[in-house]
C-alpha positions in Angstrom: 29.2 -62.0 89.8 29.6 -59.8 86.8 30.7 -56.2 87.1 27.8 -53.8 86.3 30.2 -51.7 84.2 31.0 -54.7 82.1 27.2 -55.2 81.3 26.9 -51.6 80.2 29.8 -52.1 77.9 28.1 -55.1 76.3 24.9 -53.2 75.7 26.9 -50.4 74.1 28.7 -52.8 71.8 25.3 -54.3 70.8 24.0 -50.9 69.9 27.1 -50.2 67.9 26.6 -53.5 66.0 22.9 -52.6 65.3 23.6 -49.1 63.9 25.2 -50.1 60.6 22.1 -52.2 59.8 19.8 -49.2 59.9 22.3 -47.1 57.9 22.6 -49.9 55.4 18.8 -50.0 55.0 18.6 -46.2 54.4 21.4 -46.4 51.9 19.7 -49.2 50.0 16.4 -47.3 49.9 18.2 -44.2 48.7 19.9 -46.1 45.9 16.6 -47.6 44.8 15.0 -44.2 44.7 17.9 -42.7 42.8 17.9 -45.6 40.3 14.2 -45.0 39.7 14.8 -41.3 39.2 17.6 -42.0 36.7 15.4 -44.5 34.8 12.6 -42.0 34.6 14.9 -39.3 33.3 16.3 -41.7 30.7 12.9 -42.8 29.5 11.6 -39.2 29.4 14.7 -38.2 27.4 14.3 -41.0 24.9 10.6 -40.2 24.4 11.3 -36.5 23.9 14.0 -37.2 21.3 12.1 -39.8 19.3 8.5 -38.3 19.5 7.2 -36.8 16.4 3.9 -34.8 16.3 1.2 -36.6 14.5 0.1 -35.6 11.0 -2.0 -32.4 11.0 -4.6 -34.4 9.0 -4.9 -36.8 11.9 -5.4 -33.9 14.3 -8.3 -32.6 12.2 -11.8 -32.8 13.6 -12.4 -35.0 10.5 -9.8 -37.6 11.6 -11.9 -40.4 10.3 -11.0 -39.3 6.8 -7.3 -39.9 7.2 -7.9 -43.2 9.0 -9.8 -44.4 6.0 -7.0 -43.2 3.7 -4.4 -44.9 5.8 -6.2 -48.1 6.1 -5.1 -50.6 3.4 -6.1 -54.0 2.5 -3.6 -56.9 2.5 -2.9 -56.3 -1.2 -2.2 -52.6 -0.4 -5.1 -51.2 -2.4 -7.3 -48.6 -0.9 -10.9 -49.4 0.1 -12.3 -46.0 1.0 -15.5 -43.9 0.6 -15.3 -42.2 -2.8 -18.6 -40.3 -2.4 -16.8 -37.3 -0.9 -13.5 -35.6 -1.7 -11.9 -33.7 1.2 -8.8 -31.6 0.6 -6.7 -29.2 2.6 -9.2 -26.3 2.7 -11.8 -28.7 4.3 -9.6 -29.6 7.3 -8.0 -26.6 9.0 -7.7 -22.8 8.4 -4.9 -22.1 6.0 -2.6 -19.1 6.3 -4.0 -16.0 4.7 -1.6 -14.5 2.2 -0.6 -10.9 2.3 -3.2 -8.5 0.9 -5.7 -11.3 0.6 -8.5 -8.8 0.7 -6.9 -6.3 -1.6 -8.0 -5.9 -5.2 -5.9 -8.1 -7.5 -5.4 -5.5 -10.1 -6.1 -1.9 -10.9 -8.9 -2.8 -13.3 -11.3 -3.6 -10.5 -12.1 0.2 -10.2 -13.2 -0.4 -6.6 -15.2 2.5 -5.1 -14.4 3.6 -1.6 -12.3 0.6 -0.6 -11.5 2.1 2.8 -14.0 -0.1 4.4 -12.7 -3.4 2.9 -10.9 -4.3 6.1 -14.1 -3.8 8.1 -16.1 -6.0 5.7 -13.4 -8.7 6.0 -13.3 -8.9 9.7 -13.5 -12.6 9.8 -10.9 -13.9 12.3 -9.3 -16.2 9.8 -8.8 -13.3 7.3 -6.4 -11.4 9.6 -4.5 -14.4 10.8 -1.0 -15.1 9.5 -1.0 -18.7 10.7 -3.7 -21.3 11.6 -2.8 -20.8 15.3 -3.2 -17.0 14.9 -6.7 -17.5 13.6 -7.8 -19.0 16.9 -6.4 -16.0 18.8 -7.7 -13.1 16.8 -10.1 -11.0 18.8 -11.8 -9.2 16.0 -14.9 -11.2 15.2 -17.3 -10.4 12.4 -19.9 -8.0 13.7 -22.9 -9.9 12.2 -21.8 -13.2 13.6 -21.8 -11.9 17.2 -25.1 -10.1 17.0 -27.6 -11.7 19.4 -30.7 -10.4 17.5 -31.5 -9.6 13.9 -31.7 -5.9 14.7 -28.3 -6.1 16.4 -27.0 -7.8 13.3 -28.3 -5.1 11.1 -26.7 -2.5 13.2 -23.4 -4.4 13.2 -23.4 -4.8 9.4 -24.0 -1.1 8.9 -20.3 -0.7 9.4 -20.0 -2.1 5.9 -21.6 0.9 4.4 -19.7 4.2 4.1 -21.2 7.2 5.9 -23.0 9.4 3.3 -23.7 13.1 3.5 -27.3 14.0 4.4 -29.7 14.3 1.4 -30.3 17.6 -0.1 -33.5 19.3 1.2 -34.7 20.0 -2.4 -34.4 16.3 -3.6 -37.4 14.8 -5.4 -38.7 11.3 -4.6 -39.8 10.8 -8.2 -36.4 11.7 -9.6 -34.8 9.1 -11.8 -32.3 6.7 -10.2 -28.7 7.6 -10.8 -26.7 4.4 -10.5 -23.4 6.4 -10.2 -24.7 8.2 -7.1 -23.0 6.8 -4.0 -26.4 6.4 -2.4 -27.2 3.6 -4.9 -24.2 1.5 -4.0 -24.8 2.3 -0.3 -28.3 0.9 -0.6 -27.1 -2.2 -2.3 -24.5 -2.7 0.4 -27.1 -2.4 3.1 -29.3 -4.9 1.4 -26.6 -7.5 0.9 -25.3 -7.1 4.4 -28.7 -7.8 5.8 -29.7 -10.7 3.5 -26.4 -12.5 3.2 -24.6 -11.7 6.5 -24.8 -15.3 7.7 -23.4 -16.9 4.5 -20.7 -14.7 3.0 -18.2 -12.1 3.8 -18.1 -9.1 1.4 -14.6 -7.9 0.5 -15.0 -5.1 -1.9 -17.5 -3.5 -4.4 -17.2 -1.9 -7.8 -19.1 1.0 -9.1 -22.8 0.3 -9.8 -23.9 0.8 -13.4 -27.3 1.2 -15.0 -29.3 -2.0 -15.7 -31.5 -2.8 -18.6 -34.4 -0.4 -17.7 -34.8 2.8 -15.7 -34.6 2.2 -12.0 -32.3 -0.8 -12.2 -28.7 -0.8 -11.2 -26.1 -3.6 -11.7 -23.4 -4.1 -9.0 -20.4 -6.4 -8.7 -18.5 -7.4 -5.6 -16.0 -9.9 -4.4 -16.7 -12.2 -1.4 -15.7 -15.1 0.6 -17.9 -17.9 1.8 -18.0 -18.2 5.6 -18.0 -22.0 5.5 -14.8 -22.2 3.4 -11.6 -22.2 5.4 -9.4 -21.1 2.5 -8.7 -17.4 1.7 -10.0 -17.7 -1.9 -12.3 -15.0 -3.2 -15.2 -15.2 -5.6 -17.2 -12.7 -7.7 -20.9 -12.0 -7.9 -22.8 -9.4 -9.9 -26.6 -8.8 -9.5 -29.3 -6.6 -10.8 -31.2 -4.4 -8.3 -34.4 -2.5 -8.6 -34.1 0.7 -6.6 -36.5 3.4 -5.4 -36.2 6.7 -3.6 -37.6 6.8 -0.1 -39.5 9.7 1.5 -36.2 11.0 3.0 -34.6 10.9 -0.4 -32.3 8.0 0.4 -32.1 5.1 -2.0 -33.6 1.7 -1.0 -33.5 -1.7 -2.7 -37.0 -2.9 -3.8 -35.9 -6.2 -5.2 -32.8 -8.1 -6.2 -31.9 -10.5 -9.0 -30.4 -13.9 -8.7 -26.7 -14.9 -8.8 -24.9 -13.4 -11.8 -28.0 -11.6 -13.0 -26.3 -8.1 -13.2 -24.7 -8.7 -16.6 -23.8 -5.1 -17.2 -21.5 -5.2 -14.1 -19.9 -8.5 -15.2 -16.2 -8.4 -16.2 -15.6 -7.9 -19.9 -15.5 -11.3 -21.6 -12.6 -12.5 -23.7 -12.9 -14.7 -26.8 -12.2 -18.4 -26.1 -9.7 -20.5 -28.0 -10.9 -20.8 -31.7 -11.4 -24.2 -33.1 -11.6 -24.9 -36.8 -15.0 -26.6 -36.5 -16.5 -23.7 -34.5 -16.4 -20.3 -36.4 -18.2 -18.5 -33.6 -16.9 -19.8 -30.2 -18.5 -18.8 -27.0 -17.0 -16.1 -24.9 -15.6 -16.6 -21.4 -15.3 -14.3 -18.4 -11.8 -15.1 -17.0 -11.0 -15.4 -13.4 -8.0 -13.2 -12.9 -7.0 -14.9 -9.7 -6.2 -18.3 -11.4 -2.6 -18.6 -12.3 -1.8 -22.1 -13.8 1.4 -21.1 -15.5 4.2 -23.6 -15.2 7.3 -22.2 -13.4 10.6 -22.2 -15.2 13.9 -23.1 -13.8 15.8 -20.3 -15.5 19.5 -20.5 -16.3 22.0 -23.3 -15.9 23.4 -21.7 -12.7 19.9 -21.6 -11.3 19.3 -25.2 -12.2 22.6 -26.3 -10.6 21.9 -24.4 -7.4 18.7 -26.4 -6.8 18.3 -29.7 -5.1 15.6 -32.0 -6.6 13.6 -35.1 -5.7 12.3 -37.0 -8.7 9.8 -39.8 -8.5 9.3 -42.0 -11.6 5.8 -43.5 -12.1 5.1 -46.4 -9.9 2.2 -48.9 -9.3 0.0 -46.0 -8.0 -0.6 -44.9 -11.6 -4.2 -45.4 -12.6 -5.2 -46.6 -9.1 -7.9 -44.8 -7.1 -7.7 -41.1 -6.6 -7.5 -41.5 -2.8 -4.4 -43.6 -3.2 -3.0 -41.0 -5.7 -3.3 -38.3 -3.1 -1.9 -40.4 -0.3 1.1 -41.3 -2.4 1.6 -37.8 -4.0 1.6 -36.2 -0.6 4.1 -38.7 0.7 6.5 -37.7 -2.1 5.9 -34.0 -1.4 6.4 -34.6 2.3 9.7 -36.3 1.7 10.9 -33.4 -0.5 10.1 -31.0 2.2 11.9 -33.2 4.8 15.0 -33.3 2.5 14.7 -29.5 1.7 14.4 -30.3 -2.0 12.2 -29.3 -4.9 9.7 -31.9 -5.8 9.4 -32.8 -9.5 5.7 -32.9 -10.3 4.1 -34.9 -13.1 1.0 -32.9 -14.1 -0.4 -35.8 -16.0 -3.0 -37.9 -14.1 -4.5 -41.2 -14.9 -8.1 -41.1 -13.8 -9.3 -44.6 -12.9 -12.2 -46.2 -14.7 -14.6 -45.8 -11.8 -14.8 -42.1 -12.4 -15.2 -42.3 -16.2 -18.5 -42.8 -18.0 -16.7 -44.9 -20.6 -15.6 -47.4 -17.9 -11.9 -47.1 -18.9 -8.8 -45.5 -17.4 -8.1 -42.1 -18.8 -4.5 -41.1 -18.9 -5.1 -37.7 -20.5 -6.1 -35.8 -17.4 -4.3 -32.8 -16.0 -3.5 -32.1 -12.3 -4.9 -28.6 -12.8 -8.4 -29.9 -13.6 -8.8 -31.1 -10.1 -6.4 -29.2 -7.8 -5.2 -25.7 -7.3 -1.8 -25.6 -8.9 -1.3 -21.9 -8.0 -1.7 -22.7 -4.3 0.6 -25.7 -4.5 3.3 -23.5 -6.0 2.9 -21.0 -3.2 2.9 -23.5 -0.4 5.6 -26.0 -1.6 8.7 -26.0 -3.8 7.7 -27.8 -7.0 8.8 -27.9 -10.7 6.9 -29.4 -13.6 8.3 -32.7 -14.8 8.7 -32.0 -18.6 10.3 -28.6 -17.8 12.7 -30.3 -15.4 13.6 -33.1 -17.8 14.2 -30.7 -20.7 16.5 -28.5 -18.7 18.3 -31.5 -17.2 19.1 -32.9 -20.6 20.1 -29.5 -21.9 22.4 -28.6 -19.1 23.8 -32.1 -18.8 24.8 -32.0 -22.5 26.4 -28.6 -22.0 28.2 -29.6 -18.9 30.8 -31.5 -20.8 31.9 -28.3 -22.5 32.2 -26.3 -19.3 34.1 -26.5 -16.0 30.9 -27.0 -14.1 31.0 -30.8 -14.4 28.2 -33.2 -14.7 25.0 -32.9 -12.7 25.2 -35.3 -9.8 22.4 -37.9 -9.6 21.7 -40.6 -7.0 19.4 -43.3 -8.1 17.4 -45.0 -5.4 15.9 -48.3 -6.7 13.8 -49.2 -3.7 11.6 -47.6 -1.1 13.5 -49.4 1.6 16.2 -46.6 1.4 14.6 -44.3 3.9 14.4 -40.5 3.7 16.6 -40.4 6.8 19.4 -42.1 4.9 19.2 -39.6 2.2 19.1 -36.5 4.4 22.9 -35.8 4.1 23.1 -36.7 0.4 24.7 -33.9 -1.6 23.6 -35.0 -5.1 21.8 -32.4 -7.1 19.1 -35.0 -8.0 17.8 -37.8 -5.9 16.0 -40.1 -8.4 13.6 -42.6 -6.8 12.7 -45.4 -9.1 9.7 -47.7 -8.6 10.2 -50.6 -11.0 9.4 -53.5 -8.7 6.1 -55.5 -8.6 3.1 -54.3 -6.7 2.8 -53.3 -3.9 6.5 -52.8 -3.6 6.4 -50.0 -6.3 3.8 -47.8 -4.5 5.0 -44.3 -3.7 3.4 -44.2 -0.3 5.7 -47.1 0.8 8.4 -44.5 1.2 6.5 -43.0 4.2 5.9 -46.3 6.0 7.8 -47.8 8.9 10.3 -45.6 10.7 9.9 -42.8 8.0 6.3 -42.2 9.2 7.7 -40.5 12.3 9.6 -38.0 10.2 7.6 -37.4 7.0 4.5 -35.2 7.5 2.2 -35.1 4.6 1.5 -31.4 3.7 -2.3 -31.7 3.3 -2.6 -27.9 3.5 -0.9 -27.7 0.1 -3.7 -29.5 -1.7 -6.8 -27.5 -2.5 -9.5 -28.1 -5.0 -9.3 -26.4 -8.3 -10.5 -22.8 -8.2 -12.4 -23.5 -11.4 -14.4 -26.2 -9.7 -14.8 -24.0 -6.7 -16.3 -21.3 -8.9 -19.0 -23.8 -10.0 -19.6 -24.6 -6.3 -20.0 -20.9 -5.6 -22.4 -20.4 -8.5 -24.6 -23.4 -7.3 -24.8 -22.1 -3.8 -25.3 -18.6 -5.1 -28.3 -19.6 -7.2 -29.9 -20.9 -4.0 -28.9 -17.6 -2.3 -26.8 -19.6 0.1 -30.0 -20.5 1.9 -30.3 -24.2 1.6 -30.1 -27.5 3.5 -28.4 -30.6 2.2 -28.5 -34.4 2.5 -25.7 -36.8 1.6 -27.2 -40.0 0.2 -24.7 -42.8 -0.4 -25.9 -45.6 -2.6 -24.0 -47.2 -5.5 -21.9 -50.2 -4.7 -22.5 -50.0 -1.0 -26.2 -50.2 -1.4 -25.8 -53.3 -3.6 -23.5 -55.0 -1.1 -26.0 -56.6 1.3 -23.3 -58.5 3.3 -21.5 -55.4 4.6 -24.5 -52.9 4.5 -27.6 -55.0 4.8 -30.0 -52.0 5.5 -28.5 -49.3 3.4 -30.6 -49.9 0.2 -33.9 -50.0 2.2 -33.0 -47.0 4.4 -32.2 -44.8 1.4 -35.2 -45.8 -0.7 -37.3 -42.8 -1.9 -40.1 -43.7 0.6 -37.7 -44.0 3.6 -36.0 -40.7 2.6 -39.2 -38.8 2.4 -40.3 -40.2 5.8 -37.1 -39.4 7.6 -36.1 -36.1 6.1 -39.5 -34.4 6.8 -38.7 -35.0 10.5 -35.2 -33.4 10.1 -35.6 -30.5 7.6 -38.4 -28.0 7.4 -40.6 -28.5 4.4 -40.3 -26.4 1.2 -36.7 -25.5 2.0 -34.1 -25.6 -0.8 -32.7 -29.1 -0.4 -29.5 -30.0 -2.2 -28.9 -33.8 -2.6 -25.2 -34.8 -2.9 -25.3 -38.4 -4.1 -23.7 -41.1 -6.2 -27.1 -42.4 -7.2 -27.0 -42.3 -11.1 -30.8 -42.0 -11.7 -32.0 -38.4 -11.8 -35.6 -39.2 -11.0 -34.8 -41.4 -8.0 -35.6 -38.5 -5.6 -38.9 -37.4 -7.2 -40.9 -38.3 -4.1 -39.0 -35.5 -2.2 -40.2 -32.9 -4.6 -43.6 -32.8 -3.0 -41.9 -31.7 0.2 -38.9 -29.6 -0.8 -37.3 -27.6 -3.6 -35.0 -30.3 -4.7 -31.6 -29.5 -6.3 -29.3 -32.0 -7.8 -25.9 -31.5 -9.5 -27.3 -32.3 -12.9 -29.7 -29.3 -12.5 -26.6 -27.1 -13.1 -25.1 -28.7 -16.2 -24.9 -25.3 -17.9 -22.1 -24.4 -15.5 -19.8 -26.9 -17.3 -21.5 -26.9 -20.7 -20.0 -25.7 -23.9 -20.9 -22.0 -23.2 -19.5 -22.0 -19.7 -16.4 -20.3 -18.2 -15.2 -23.7 -16.9 -15.5 -25.3 -20.4 -13.5 -22.6 -22.1 -10.7 -22.4 -19.5 -10.2 -26.1 -19.3 -10.1 -26.3 -23.0 -7.3 -23.8 -23.1 -5.4 -26.1 -20.7 -6.0 -29.0 -23.0 -4.6 -27.4 -26.2 -8.0 -26.5 -27.5 -9.7 -29.8 -26.9 -12.9 -30.1 -24.8 -12.5 -31.6 -21.3 -15.2 -34.0 -20.0 -16.8 -33.1 -16.7 -16.0 -36.5 -15.1 -17.0 -38.3 -12.0 -14.2 -37.1 -9.8 -15.1 -33.5 -10.6 -18.7 -34.3 -9.7 -17.6 -35.7 -6.3 -15.5 -32.6 -5.7 -18.4 -30.2 -6.4 -20.9 -32.2 -4.5 -18.7 -32.3 -1.5 -18.2 -28.5 -1.3 -21.8 -27.7 -2.0 -22.7 -30.1 0.8 -20.3 -28.4 3.2 -21.9 -25.0 2.6 -25.4 -26.0 3.6 -27.0 -24.5 6.7 -28.2 -27.9 7.9 -26.6 -31.2 6.8 -27.9 -34.8 7.0 -25.5 -37.6 6.5 -26.3 -41.2 5.4 -24.5 -43.1 8.1 -25.1 -40.7 10.9 -28.8 -40.0 10.3 -30.4 -42.2 7.6 -29.3 -45.8 8.2 -28.5 -48.2 11.0 -25.5 -49.6 9.1 -21.9 -48.7 9.9 -20.0 -46.6 7.4 -17.2 -49.2 7.0 -19.5 -52.2 7.0 -21.2 -54.5 9.5 -19.8 -54.5 13.1 -17.4 -51.6 12.5 -19.3 -48.9 14.3 
């Protein structure tokens, strides 16, 4: 018979043997949890290091634009919608420069400019960055008015307080245009009529019109639907009267640019031998297309440059040109270098009435060179090459030594590999066969995570935007618009089987009358070449087409004379790409907008089965 004490000892030893098993299980579980935690930290660290924020263009509400630009066919040529031209000012608010609302020069003779800041109380005006524009808490008074009367009271802040009229005033006295009451009446009228469309920045003194009782006034303004800070000028003729309380009131107002006596003084245009009496031009003092100079040899040597030679992108579509150009500009900013810009552009045949490529175009015809100079470090190519040859030749006679150059023969050398290069000039050469010689190949692959295309640097030409402003102004900024895409897409029945029928004159008249109130101003932005194609709509609307405004780029226009001065005295044709740019911006300023693929047709924008 076993001793009971011995049994207790056996049980104790069994318990001792079981204890390590539970401890081992706890230890294994702890190791698994710790390993999972370490793995999570490692993955999070790798993602945090390698993540690059997406291109701001992709973050735009119009992200579909960039997707269409980025999408390439197997042969690396772009297949995109060329009926619209979107640039940086169409995508996101741009930083407002200092003193954006101030008069550009003393010749403006602005009267009582103390209220300019009040007139320009749009949030984007007072923001120093795009993010700041979202956080500004000073809205425009008229925009936040819940009723028309409230809006009128809000916009009264635009008009300076005037002293009470003299008790001995006469209601039949002649109108004195230099009287502050005249300008105050004009301001009240403009603030009431145009408060939803434009932002008034500053006024100039009103001057007498053509007959007694008329006054001409000039002012600068911004369009509410334009996201850039650019300003425009209008001058109109007003018929004034004296009310019973002796205050001035506006009886009627003229159309856009009707107040010729308040217009800036014209300057003679470049004289041509075949034209003894050239037309005059009213210059836009805010356009500065001058080419920056590099200065002395020491200034040239202090700089770091990125130089792209012409590649296979030359004479390709303009969407591809922009995609490639902004790749090069983005690489220059990544490398902290100055980009060498070729101002010569080859406009492809699709935009030319002649049906041939045109290599005589200038970058400044289409894009805002002044804004590009302010937002990015660029130097013009011919200026750069001239100074390079001059200082390279002189370097053999001085102790400075030769200017160091690194030639990069292929796009496969990534920007990351060039980041630490100390050469004064990095010279990318694109001499291979297509598509290996396309500029945008530099930004593909791993480089796409590091190179951000600076879309905010590309704005449309101020000269083209002045035409846009005049077209919208002639309709008093009170119009609706329809975008009718036809052309090649309407002829391609395989990809767009219904487009031609859905955009026929009969179908347009039937659909638009259900979307837009009749007898409104209707602007039609279209690539349809036949002017009379939309005649059926004229029985329902006041139809406006781009060709109705040919005088704005005709031989007596401001645009004609200014572009001719850029082209060494030779006239510049208003080509198809300019038409697309103007059509796009007039479309964007409409109060109501109807799109082809969203509203007029059942087809998909990129072809069948792509919706």
